[in-house]
N, C-alpha and C positions, 0 to 999 in steps of 0.2 A: 735499687733501691726500689721497696713497695714505699708506699707512701700512709697509705689501710695501714692501720694497725690489725695484727690478729690476737685474744686472747682467748689461752687453753685453760679449760678447769680441770682441774686435779685430782682425779680416785683411784679407785686399783690398776690402772689396767698406766700407767705413766706415775706414777709420786718414786718408781724406782731413780735413784740422781742419771744414772742411763740414758736414762726415756729422756726425764727431761733434758740433758744436755741437748742429745740429740736433737726436741723438739723443738727451742734455742734457736738454734746453731738451722735449723727451717725455719725460721721466722718470727715464735712465737717472743710474744711484747710484753705480757704480763700473764700472771698464771692466776687464779678462779681458787681458793677454796670457798667450799656452798658447808653453810655451819649445821647445816640442814641435817648433814650428813658424816661428817664429818667433830672432830672436837679440839681439845686445845692442845694436847700432844700433838696431831695428824702437821694439826697449824703452825704449832712450831715445827715443829720437822722440815715439812715442804721452803717456812723463811729461812731455812738456815743454810738449808739443801740453795734454795735461790741464791742467798747469800756469798756462797760456795761458788758457785757459778756462774755468778758477775762476779767477779776479783779471778778467776781464771779463766770466761773468757773476754774479759773487758764489753761487758757491755753491761745495759742497768734495766736488767726485764723487774717491773716492779708488782707486788702481792696483792691484788685486789681479797678481801671478807669476806664474805654474804654473807649476810644473819639470815638467821629462819624465815622472824619476820613477826606479825601476831595473821598465824594461821592458825584456822583449824585441821585437827588431822583422821584417820578412823584410828579403831583400836589395834589391836590383834590381834589370828585369825587362828583355827586349827590346821598347823597344816602350814603356816604362814599367809593362804590365798584361798576364797572361796568365788564361787563363781554363782554369778543372778542371776536366776534368765526369767528374762520380757516377759511379762506382767504376773508376776510373779508379787508376795504381798511379803517385807519386812518389817523386821523392827531394831530404830538406829537408837538403841537406849545409853540415856546422862552422865551414866557412873560406869565404871568396864568388866567387862566380859568378852570372854575370849569367843568366837568372832566366828558364823559358817554361814551359809547362803539362806538364812531363814531372818536373821541378827545379826548386829554386831554395835558396837560401842564408838564412842564421838574425845575430842579433847577438848570437848568445851559445854562443860555441864547446864549451864542459863540458857542455851540452843533457844529449848522446849518454852520458856516464857518470850522468846523473839520472835520465833516463828510462824507463821499462819497456813491453816489448810492451805491445800491448791501451792505451796511456795514451790516451786523445781529442786532440786537436790541435785548435784553436778560432783562425780565422783571423780579419781583418778586424770586427773587436768582433760575433764568433761566424757573422754570418752562413757561412763557411766552416767545415768539421770534416773532418778527417784520425783516424784511427784508428794507430797505431803498429803495425806486423808484423812487422818487421823491424831489428838495428840492423848495419850493415856498421861497416867502421875509422873512415873521418868523418864517414857521413849515417844518416839513419835514413828506410826502405823505409815508405812507408803506405801506402792507400787514404783516397779518398776517399768518404766518409759522404753530404758534402752537398757539392754544388760549387759556383761559381761565378766571379766578378772577384776577379780580386787587383792592387794596382797596389805600384810601390816603398815601401817602409819603411812596408805596413801593419803592426799589431802583433799580434800572437802571446799566446795566451790559457791557460794547462795547468792547471784546475779540478781544485784540489787536489790539486796537487804541490807540494811546500815543495823552493824551488830554495837555491842558495846564491850567491846576487846581493847584492852589498853596498848599503844602502836612501842610506844617500846617497855618486852617482858623484863624478868629479872632477864635469863638466859643472855639475852640479844645483850643489858648490860654486861654483861661479866665478860661479853662475849669480847665486842666492842675495850672493856675495861684492859681484859687479857693484849685484843689486839694491835691498841693505845703501846702498852709495858715492854709487846717485842719487836715498835718499830714498822710493823702495818703501813704501808703507804694506800692503800681506795678499801671506805669499808662503801657496800654495794647495799642499800635498804630495799629488801621485800616487802609488799606490801604496800607501798603511800599510798595514802590518800588525799592528803592536802601539802600546804609546802609545814600546818606550825609539826607536822611528821619529823620535819628535817629541822626544823629548827630547838626540836627536844634533843634532836640527837648532837647541834651541832654546840648548846645549850651543857650535855655531857660532855666535848669534847672538850672545851673552855674549863669543866672544871678540874679533865682530867689537866690542864697545858699542855694541853696537845695546839698545834696551830694550824700544823703541817696537813694531815690527814687529812688527805679529798673525797668528798659525800657523794656518793652516784646517787641515784636514784630514781631503781626499778618501776616500770611503767607499766603495771597488772591489772592494775581498773580500772571499769569506765569513770567512780570518782577524779582519779588521777588525771584521764584523758582531759574531766572538765576542766581542774587546776591545774591545767600544765605552765602554765606565764605564770602561775606563782612559783612555784615548783621550782621550776628555772632555772626562777629569780635569787636563788638562797640557796643551791646546791653546785654544785660541778663540770656537772656531768649528767646524763637520764641513760639507759638500761633500755632497750624497747623488747620487754622479756615475750613474748609473741607465745609462748608456749599458757601462761595462766592470764595471759590477755584475750586469749580467743576464745577461752574458758568467759570470759565476765562478758566477754563486748560477742555478735556475728561475726563467726573468720573472719567475711565474707571486707569487712571493716578493718582489717588487720593493716595493711597496705598503705589505703591513704592514710593509716597513722601512723605509723612508720614513718612515710615523704615526709607527711609533718614536723613528724622529731625533730628530725632531720634536718628538714628547713629551719625552726626554731634555734633549736641548737648550734645553725649555721651563724645562725645573723644574732645570737647571742654573744655568742663564742666562750661554747659551751660545747663537750664533749657528747660525742652520741656513740651507742651504742649499739647494735643488730643483732640479737639473742636468740639462739633457739632452730634446732629443725637444721642449721644451714647445712649442714653433708652429716644428719643423720642413717643413709645408706650407708656411709663407710663405716657405722659401726661391727660389719657385721662383712661385708669384703671391701678389696681393697682399691675403686673407683668410684665415686660418684655418680646419681645418676644428673642428666644434662641439665632435670628442672633446679638442679645445686646448684651446679653452674652457674645458671642462669641468674635464681637469687641469689651470689654471693655476689656476682658482677651489678644488679646490678646495685642491690646496695653502694659497690665501691658510686655506680656511674652518679648515685645520690648525688655522692660525698661524703660519707656517712664515716669518725672519724675510727673507729672499728667493726671486727664484726668479733666473734667470739660458739667457741666451741663446746658445745656440757659434757652430752654421753658421750659423741666423737670422743672423745677425748679422758674420761672419767671410767671407762667402760668397756668399750671400741678395743677391735681385734686391731688394730692401726692407726695409732694416736702419732703415730711419724710420720706414718704418707698423711696420715688425714689434714697434719700441719704442711706438708709443700706439697700438695694437691691446693691448698686453700690460697699458700704463697702462688702460682703459681699464673691462678684466676686474675689474681688481685694486681699483679703486674701486669698483667697479658692486660684489664679491662680499664687500664687507668692513662693507658693507652689513647683511650677512647673520653676522658673527662675530657668540660670544656672549661676549660680553666679560670680564661677569659673571664669569663658567663660569668663566673664563683666569683673574681673577686671583683666584680664589676656589681655583684648582688651585697658582698659586705661593703666595695667602699657606702653604698645610701645608703647604709647602715650609721659610715663608724661615727666620731665621736668629733669637730673639728680639732683636732690638738695636733703633736708635737708627732706623739712619738704613731699616733697610726695615721696621718701624710708621712712622713720616710716608714713607712708597714710597708703602705702602697706601692710608693715610689720606687721601695726594694723589690716589690715582688712583679711590680710591669717591667723591672729593669731584669729583673731573673728570667722574665719566662722571655722576652724580643731580644736578651740579647744573648739566647741560652747559657747560661753558667752554670756550672757543674754542684752549685752549692752555693748556699748563705750562713752562713759563719755567724750563729748569734752568740757571746760572749754575756751570757746572764749569772746576776742573784741568785733572783725569788723568781726567775722563768716567766716574765710580764711579757720580756721582748719574742721570746720563743713560743708565746702563745697569741700573740698578736701578731706572727706572720703568718700560723696553721690558719690560722682563718681566713688569711688571705689565699687559704688555699693554690701555693708559688708550684708548678711545676719538678722543681728539684727541689732536693731533700732539704731540709733545714737543721743544720748543724747545731745546737746548743750547747754550748759551754760552760760550766760553773764550780765550781771548789766546793757547792754546795750536796750532800749527797740524796736533803728532799725535793731540794730541785730537781737533782736530775731524778730523779723518781715518780716523781709526780709529776713526768713532761711524758713520761713509757706512754704515755695514751694519746696524745693529742697529734694529729694529721702530719704527715710530710715532718714530724718531731724528731732528729737523732740525738739524745741527749748524750755528754761524755764528757765522763771527770776526769777535771787539771787543778793542777797547783794552781792559787794563787797570781796570778797577772794586774802588776802594779801597775803598770804604765800604759802607751799606746804601742809603742814600738812592743812588748812584746803579748801586744790582739797580735800583732798582723806575722808574725814571729809559727808562735803557736795556730796560727786559723789556718799560713798551709800548711804549713808541718801534719795541724790533726786530719788534713780534708786528703791527706794522699798518705795517709794512712791509710781510711776510709773505704775511697777513694781513688779505680782506677782511672788518674788523669797521665793528660797530655801537655806536652808544649806549646801556649798560646791558649789554654781554659782557662775561663775567668770563673770569680770567685767574690763574693759581695759581699762583704762585712762589717753588720752592726749595727747599735747597742748604746748603752747609755756610758759616755764618758762627764767625768772623770770615774770608769769604772764600782767602787766601792758607795758612793757620796750621791751622786745622780739619781735618782727617780722612775726617768724616762725613757724614750730615746732616744738621743740629739746625731746619731749623726749614720754615713752610710759610707760605703769605701768601694770604688772597682777597683782590684788585684791580675792581675795576671798571672799563673800559672808560671 
């Protein structure tokens, strides 16, 4: 069983229930719906299909809704696109117009008041670069420094400029309220700048009576990198969104930032997810490049919790094959992870309490005894998350009667959540643990498992026991 999780973004290439089923069977642990391109009907349809497949396959795949965020986009173009020629002069209008190779409009009409001459504007994930020359009454006159094709609704980035755009716009609030209504498991927040942005969403969830939806912060701006510790303190995990981040900061900084975020998340016991162009060549061909294989492997060796596929599974020709190949890369790379070093790193920053000490002891025993699994009966998921932080060699099978707990654990490193009936006594824990592990893993007589958790099961708030059992 691979320990690093796979998140697949759902789009036209993967929305069919048969494709979704195949991707889950090949290793998908969570699916993502990007609300920049999707509507409520699409999100509800995917949620319904995943619920149906989870029941059929006895899996615990979770659903992540990705907000649009406080972004700026270009408007519409004649025939849907235009080519901007290098060194040409073009006008960016504040009010909607139909664009062409000499002009286009943007979605933020106050930009003209907040931007200065000589500022650089990047379009289409930074592939096109403009420089502001002059300000007109309702337009910016710009020079094309790097040309290229621009299409309807592509993103606009203005590195280094603070714009007065509220983080929670009306669309995102409506989307989060709808996600709450249909039971989405995680919300991924686009273009987070600071911890206040996370707290605003947390307040919204509280007002909706939702205390279980996980909050993932997408690191896409230089401001977010600067405030990384405070953001991490108030969210459940981070997504290294290398596409937009590579527009906001020099590309050569991305690998270092990625490693820093993975390390900080590991130390804090929060989820780290690496995203963007991990296997983008598989949008068009049936095998990845060697560089992409190394990219995925390095994320695994750095011990991220999950890797994410985007265009590969939304519009790519080979969504199922991409998940299959990624699973193989992960499983192979995990043989080379230094698990003892990761456990020691986590231990150095662990609180000196009963739960932390037992979690470390369980990991140490599991690694040295080569146990086939750690069984973690849990109500809240706290025990399983703690075990995940210590990065054990074997899988952590988290057993819970709580639906939201099971779904919330799906993207944590090495944790495989299983929905069970309520356990009322210690003997039931032992019996159920053996039955579950023998169903999920090919075991042999003499194999060992470690069972850990809090007992009495429903009353205690911390981990207080570990037991080694031979199958």
